[in-house]
C-alpha angles and dihedrals in degrees: 000000000000125000107251124225109233099224096049121075111252092232089059092050094049091044087053090055093049090044090054091049091052091048095048093047098249083126106034124199115292093017124121118261119213117291126235089264092049093048092049090050097044098042102027094234131138124268091249089054092051091049090052090052092053094045092050092051089048093050090050090055094241092116140018132204129234108200109245093007106065139237123321137190110262122236117266090252091053090051092048091049092053092051093053091054091063 
């Protein structure tokens, strides 16, 4: 678990950790990112918080969801395209 900073929403802090893991290659493209259950267990957050983390990463274009399979790290080109849309 991480030590949470009081003034920053927990979902943002967890999303930052997952973002860093994607950036440093801990979670390479096309690999599964932690599920809601895994995020709640690792970070000690509520299910709703973990869902918000995964939704934020998907909306940023860093991940994509395959129904019934989970969330996966997006390809580099998908991430670049998402950044250009901003």
